[in-house]
C-alpha positions as CSV (number, residue, x, y, z in Angstrom):
1,M,237.9,16.0,-57.6
2,P,235.7,15.5,-60.3
3,S,236.9,16.9,-64.3
4,E,234.9,19.6,-65.4
5,S,233.4,17.4,-68.1
6,Q,232.0,14.5,-65.5
7,I,229.7,17.3,-63.6
8,P,226.3,17.8,-65.5
9,I,225.4,21.1,-66.8
10,A,223.1,22.4,-64.0
11,S,226.4,22.0,-61.9
12,Q,229.2,23.1,-63.6
13,D,226.2,26.4,-64.0
14,A,226.3,26.7,-60.4
15,S,229.7,25.9,-59.6
16,K,231.1,29.0,-61.8
17,R,228.5,31.1,-60.3
18,F,229.4,29.9,-56.4
19,A,233.2,30.5,-57.7
20,G,232.5,33.6,-59.2
21,R,230.6,35.4,-55.9
22,L,233.5,33.7,-53.9
23,A,235.7,35.1,-55.5
24,L,235.1,38.6,-55.7
25,F,234.2,38.4,-51.7
26,Y,237.7,37.1,-51.5
27,G,238.7,40.2,-53.5
28,A,236.9,42.5,-51.3
29,T,238.0,41.0,-48.0
30,F,241.9,40.4,-48.9
31,G,241.2,44.7,-50.3
32,T,240.5,45.0,-47.0
33,M,243.3,43.5,-45.6
34,G,245.7,45.4,-48.4
35,T,245.2,48.8,-47.1
36,H,245.2,47.6,-43.3
37,L,248.4,45.0,-42.5
38,P,251.1,47.7,-44.7
39,F,249.6,50.8,-43.4
40,F,247.4,50.4,-40.3
41,T,250.4,51.0,-38.5
42,V,251.5,53.7,-40.0
43,W,248.0,55.1,-39.2
44,L,248.6,54.2,-36.2
45,K,252.3,56.6,-35.8
46,A,250.5,59.5,-37.4
47,V,248.0,60.1,-34.7
48,G,250.6,59.9,-32.6
49,I,250.6,55.7,-31.2
50,D,254.6,55.0,-30.0
51,A,256.0,51.9,-31.1
52,S,255.3,49.8,-27.4
53,W,251.7,50.3,-27.9
54,I,251.9,49.8,-32.0
55,G,252.6,46.4,-30.5
56,I,250.3,45.7,-28.2
57,I,247.3,47.0,-30.7
58,S,249.0,44.7,-33.4
59,A,248.5,41.7,-31.3
60,V,244.9,42.3,-31.0
61,P,244.0,40.5,-34.1
62,A,245.8,37.3,-32.3
63,L,244.4,38.0,-29.3
64,T,240.7,37.5,-30.5
65,R,242.3,34.4,-32.7
66,F,242.1,32.3,-29.9
67,T,239.2,33.8,-27.5
68,V,236.2,34.9,-29.5
69,L,237.0,32.9,-32.6
70,P,236.4,29.8,-32.4
71,F,233.4,30.4,-30.9
72,V,231.7,32.9,-33.4
73,T,232.9,29.8,-35.6
74,G,231.2,27.0,-33.4
75,A,228.0,29.3,-33.6
76,A,228.0,29.4,-37.1
77,E,229.0,25.5,-37.6
78,K,226.5,24.6,-35.0
79,R,223.8,26.4,-36.8
80,Y,224.7,25.5,-40.8
81,S,225.1,29.5,-41.4
82,L,228.4,29.9,-42.8
83,R,227.1,32.5,-45.4
84,G,225.0,34.4,-43.2
85,A,227.8,35.0,-40.7
86,L,230.0,36.2,-43.0
87,T,227.7,39.1,-43.8
88,V,227.2,40.1,-39.9
89,A,230.6,39.6,-40.3
90,A,231.8,41.9,-42.8
91,F,228.8,44.6,-42.2
92,A,230.1,44.7,-38.5
93,T,233.6,44.9,-39.3
94,A,232.9,48.3,-41.8
95,L,231.2,50.1,-38.6
96,G,234.0,49.1,-36.5
97,F,236.9,50.9,-38.3
98,A,234.9,53.4,-39.0
99,V,234.7,54.3,-35.4
100,I,238.1,53.4,-35.0
101,G,239.1,56.0,-37.4
102,T,237.1,58.6,-34.4
103,Q,239.8,57.5,-31.8
104,Y,243.1,58.6,-31.0
105,L,243.7,57.5,-28.1
106,P,246.3,54.5,-27.7
107,L,244.0,53.4,-25.6
108,A,240.6,54.0,-27.3
109,V,241.8,53.1,-30.0
110,L,242.5,49.6,-28.7
111,L,239.2,48.9,-26.8
112,A,237.8,50.1,-30.8
113,Y,239.9,47.6,-32.6
114,A,239.8,44.9,-30.5
115,A,235.8,45.2,-30.4
116,T,235.9,45.2,-34.1
117,C,238.7,42.6,-34.5
118,A,236.0,40.0,-32.3
119,L,233.8,40.0,-35.6
120,W,236.8,40.2,-38.7
121,T,239.2,38.0,-37.7
122,P,236.4,35.0,-38.1
123,M,236.1,36.4,-41.2
124,L,239.2,34.8,-42.9
125,P,238.6,30.8,-41.0
126,L,234.4,31.5,-42.1
127,T,235.2,31.8,-45.8
128,D,237.9,29.5,-46.4
129,A,235.8,27.1,-44.8
130,Y,232.9,28.1,-47.2
131,A,235.5,27.7,-49.9
132,L,236.2,23.9,-48.7
133,R,232.8,23.0,-48.9
134,G,232.5,24.8,-52.6
135,V,235.5,22.8,-53.2
136,A,233.4,19.1,-51.5
137,R,230.5,19.8,-53.2
138,Y,231.5,21.1,-56.6
139,G,234.3,19.2,-57.1
140,L,236.5,23.0,-57.4
141,N,240.2,24.3,-56.9
142,Y,240.8,26.3,-53.3
143,G,244.0,27.8,-55.0
144,P,242.3,29.4,-58.0
145,M,239.8,31.0,-55.8
146,R,241.4,32.0,-53.1
147,L,244.1,34.3,-56.1
148,W,241.5,37.1,-56.0
149,G,242.3,37.6,-52.9
150,S,246.1,38.4,-53.4
151,A,245.3,40.2,-56.2
152,A,242.5,42.4,-54.2
153,F,245.3,42.8,-51.3
154,V,247.9,43.7,-54.5
155,A,245.5,46.2,-55.3
156,G,244.6,47.6,-52.0
157,A,248.0,47.8,-50.9
158,L,248.5,49.9,-54.7
159,V,245.2,52.7,-53.7
160,C,247.3,53.2,-50.4
161,G,250.2,53.2,-51.1
162,L,250.1,56.2,-54.1
163,L,247.6,57.8,-51.2
164,V,250.2,58.4,-48.5
165,D,252.0,60.2,-50.6
166,I,249.0,62.2,-51.5
167,V,247.2,62.7,-48.1
168,A,248.1,62.6,-44.5
169,A,248.8,59.0,-42.8
170,R,246.5,60.3,-40.1
171,H,243.5,60.0,-42.4
172,L,244.2,56.3,-44.1
173,I,241.5,54.4,-41.9
174,W,238.9,56.1,-44.1
175,V,240.5,53.6,-46.8
176,I,240.8,50.9,-45.0
177,A,236.9,51.5,-43.9
178,S,235.9,52.3,-46.9
179,I,237.8,49.3,-48.4
180,A,235.6,47.2,-45.9
181,A,232.1,48.7,-46.8
182,L,232.6,47.5,-50.2
183,G,232.8,43.7,-48.6
184,A,230.1,44.0,-47.3
185,I,228.2,45.0,-49.9
186,A,229.7,42.0,-51.6
187,S,228.7,39.6,-48.7
188,L,225.2,39.6,-49.9
189,G,226.0,38.2,-53.3
190,L,227.1,34.9,-51.4
191,Q,225.7,31.6,-53.0
192,P,223.6,29.3,-49.9
193,L,225.4,26.3,-49.3
194,E,223.1,22.9,-49.0
195,R,223.6,21.6,-45.1
196,P,226.7,18.9,-45.2
197,K,225.3,15.4,-44.1
198,P,227.9,14.0,-41.6
199,A,228.9,9.8,-42.3
200,P,228.2,7.5,-39.4
201,A,232.3,6.8,-39.8
202,A,232.1,11.0,-39.5
203,V,234.5,11.9,-35.9
204,Q,231.6,12.4,-33.3
205,G,232.5,15.7,-31.7
206,A,234.5,18.8,-32.9
207,T,236.6,18.5,-29.7
208,S,237.9,14.8,-31.0
209,L,240.6,16.9,-33.5
210,L,242.3,18.0,-31.0
211,R,242.8,14.6,-29.7
212,D,244.1,13.6,-33.4
213,A,247.9,14.3,-33.6
214,G,248.3,15.0,-37.5
215,F,245.4,17.6,-37.2
216,V,247.7,19.3,-34.1
217,A,250.8,19.1,-36.1
218,I,249.6,20.8,-38.5
219,I,247.9,23.3,-37.2
220,V,251.2,24.0,-34.6
221,A,253.1,24.2,-37.7
222,S,250.6,26.1,-39.4
223,A,251.2,28.5,-36.4
224,L,254.2,29.2,-36.3
225,T,255.1,29.6,-39.4
226,Q,252.7,31.9,-40.5
227,G,252.8,33.8,-36.7
228,S,256.8,33.8,-37.7
229,H,255.5,37.4,-40.2
230,A,254.2,39.2,-37.2
231,A,257.5,40.8,-37.5
232,Y,257.3,42.2,-41.2
233,Y,253.3,42.7,-40.8
234,A,254.0,44.9,-37.8
235,F,257.1,46.5,-38.6
236,A,258.1,46.4,-42.1
237,S,256.5,49.6,-43.5
238,I,257.3,52.1,-40.7
239,T,261.3,50.2,-41.0
240,W,261.2,51.4,-44.4
241,Q,259.2,54.5,-44.2
242,G,261.9,55.0,-41.8
243,L,264.6,54.8,-44.3
244,G,263.1,57.1,-46.4
245,L,261.2,54.5,-48.9
246,S,258.1,56.3,-51.0
247,G,255.1,55.2,-50.0
248,L,254.7,53.9,-53.3
249,T,257.6,51.7,-52.8
250,I,256.1,50.4,-49.4
251,A,253.5,49.4,-51.4
252,G,255.5,47.8,-54.2
253,L,257.4,45.7,-51.9
254,W,254.3,44.5,-50.2
255,V,252.8,43.7,-53.9
256,L,255.9,42.0,-55.0
257,G,255.4,39.2,-52.4
258,V,251.5,38.9,-52.7
259,L,252.2,38.5,-56.9
260,A,254.3,35.8,-56.0
261,E,251.1,34.4,-54.0
262,I,249.1,34.5,-56.7
263,V,251.7,32.7,-59.0
264,V,251.5,29.7,-56.0
265,F,248.0,29.8,-55.6
266,A,247.6,30.4,-59.2
267,L,250.1,27.1,-59.9
268,S,248.8,25.3,-56.8
269,P,246.0,22.9,-59.0
270,R,249.3,21.1,-60.3
271,F,251.5,20.8,-57.9
272,T,252.5,16.8,-57.2
273,L,254.2,17.0,-53.6
274,Q,252.4,15.8,-50.4
275,P,250.5,18.6,-48.9
276,S,253.2,18.5,-45.7
277,T,256.0,18.1,-47.9
278,L,254.9,21.7,-49.2
279,V,254.5,22.7,-45.4
280,V,258.1,22.1,-44.8
281,I,259.1,24.1,-47.7
282,G,257.4,27.0,-47.1
283,A,258.8,27.4,-43.3
284,L,262.4,26.8,-44.6
285,S,261.7,29.5,-46.7
286,A,260.6,31.8,-43.9
287,V,263.9,30.7,-42.0
288,A,265.7,31.7,-45.1
289,R,264.0,34.9,-45.7
290,W,263.8,35.9,-42.3
291,S,267.4,35.9,-41.8
292,I,268.0,38.2,-45.2
293,T,265.3,40.7,-43.7
294,A,267.6,40.9,-40.5
295,Q,270.3,42.5,-42.7
296,E,268.4,45.5,-43.3
297,P,269.7,44.1,-47.1
298,S,269.5,47.0,-50.0
299,L,266.7,47.1,-51.5
300,A,267.5,45.6,-55.1
301,V,267.7,42.4,-52.3
302,L,264.6,43.5,-50.8
303,S,262.8,43.2,-53.4
304,V,264.3,39.8,-54.6
305,V,263.5,38.3,-50.7
306,Q,259.9,39.9,-51.4
307,L,259.1,37.0,-53.7
308,A,259.6,35.1,-50.9
309,H,256.3,35.5,-49.4
310,G,255.2,33.6,-52.4
311,L,256.4,30.4,-50.3
312,T,256.4,31.3,-46.8
313,Y,252.5,32.4,-46.8
314,G,251.0,30.9,-50.0
315,I,252.7,27.5,-50.6
316,T,252.4,27.3,-46.6
317,Q,248.4,27.9,-47.3
318,V,248.0,25.8,-49.1
319,G,249.8,23.1,-48.1
320,I,247.5,23.2,-45.2
321,M,244.3,23.9,-46.5
322,G,245.2,20.2,-48.4
323,L,246.3,18.4,-45.1
324,L,242.9,20.0,-43.4
325,V,240.7,18.6,-46.4
326,R,242.3,15.4,-45.4
327,H,241.7,15.3,-41.9
328,V,238.8,17.3,-41.2
329,P,234.8,16.0,-42.1
330,I,232.8,18.2,-43.9
331,H,230.6,19.1,-41.1
332,L,233.1,19.8,-38.4
333,M,235.3,22.3,-41.4
334,A,234.3,25.0,-39.5
335,R,235.5,24.4,-36.3
336,G,238.5,22.7,-37.9
337,Q,239.2,26.4,-39.6
338,G,237.8,27.6,-35.4
339,Y,240.7,25.7,-33.9
340,L,243.8,26.2,-36.9
341,A,242.5,29.8,-36.6
342,A,242.8,29.9,-32.7
343,C,246.1,28.4,-32.5
344,G,247.4,30.9,-34.8
345,G,246.3,33.7,-32.7
346,V,248.1,32.2,-29.4
347,V,251.5,31.7,-31.3
348,S,251.0,35.6,-33.8
349,M,249.7,37.4,-30.7
350,T,253.0,36.3,-28.9
351,A,255.2,37.3,-31.2
352,S,253.3,40.1,-32.2
353,I,253.6,41.5,-28.3
354,L,257.5,40.3,-28.2
355,S,258.2,41.6,-31.8
356,G,257.1,45.3,-30.3
357,V,259.3,44.7,-27.1
358,V,262.4,43.8,-29.6
359,Y,262.0,46.1,-32.3
360,A,262.6,49.2,-30.0
361,R,265.8,47.4,-28.7
362,C,267.6,46.1,-32.1
363,G,264.9,47.0,-35.1
364,A,265.7,44.3,-37.6
365,G,267.1,42.0,-35.3
366,V,263.2,41.2,-34.2
367,Y,263.2,39.2,-37.6
368,Y,266.1,36.7,-36.0
369,M,263.2,35.4,-33.7
370,M,260.5,35.1,-36.6
371,A,263.2,32.5,-38.3
372,A,263.8,30.6,-35.6
373,M,260.0,30.2,-35.1
374,A,259.6,29.0,-38.5
375,L,262.1,26.6,-38.1
376,V,260.7,25.1,-35.3
377,A,257.5,24.8,-37.6
378,A,259.8,22.7,-40.2
379,S,260.5,20.6,-37.5
380,V,257.1,19.7,-36.0
381,M,255.8,18.9,-39.4
382,W,259.2,17.2,-40.6
383,C,258.4,15.1,-37.4
384,A,254.5,14.4,-38.7
385,R,255.1,14.1,-42.1
386,H,254.0,9.8,-41.5
387,K,250.5,10.9,-40.1
388,V,249.7,13.4,-41.7
389,S,251.1,12.8,-45.5
390,H,249.1,9.1,-46.5
391,Q,245.4,9.1,-44.1
392,P,243.2,8.6,-46.8
393,Q,239.9,10.9,-46.3
394,R,237.3,10.2,-44.1
395,A,234.1,9.6,-45.1
396,A,231.9,13.2,-45.3
397,S,235.7,14.5,-45.3
398,G,234.2,16.2,-48.6
399,G,237.9,15.3,-50.9
């Protein structure tokens, strides 16, 4: 990427403006996730929904990733309207969580949540596609922009963790809805981007991405590694609450992981390892993390293990984004992100449903299943490393 001194002053100003507004939107978006991931299932339990239904409801975001999401990302790409799609999705998400808060029957919550997730889940791949276009346009680094999302996740988790000890758990949904409303407002400030110009040598059809063995290996390895977090996302807070931990302690455990993730994103411009190697490191770290978590360690050990989130999620994300910049032409980035999210959705939905069944019978033993998924991910990327690590960037890839 070009150094800042090589970019014209006007472009430097535009670059800083783009990065600042995107960082704000990442913050608002992940602030919603910071309240949702640790405490949405706590709210579900508080309104009387049992573990089996929680597993099913928790699978909804993953389901929409491989059903609705590819159509949303594809439509946004065809119309060159990433910014517009993000704004619509952000407002729909805020409204959706407000509607969910009025429901208490499992089926009603499921249907309202499904409608909300239909536009909420495309937001992250669309935002990443928008960000990678900025990377190509302005010579920016992905990690330093993305870390603000992680920082906001920390803030959201801490705020919700404090509130869970003050207000009744059945009111937590309104905290989530409020942060989502801030995301809708922040979306209005996103900066328009020029329409990308595909070069003649670029891949002609989006479906040809799926005939690229390297691209398939990337999305499968990502899906398995990130999908191995399914039991953690669905049942960690419930398990910790059952062990007598306070809401603030639970939030603190989530925060430890995200702080490690922030450090990884901040340091990512200095990484010299191949992106494929980063993905293998992330997957093997997940094997170790879930194997230890399955043994229900003490709070002190668990606190240390939580720091591995910087590897299991953070370094995996940096590696995957680096591989996508190499493999996906910039004018197909939204579609490529859609395929990535869709593959992840299939795996995460399956893992979430199975984790609900296994957790009901085996408790923390469910994490052994997550460790096995991560081991397969490491094997896939290791076997494909020569296909994905040394391929030069394609024309119009924006790298």
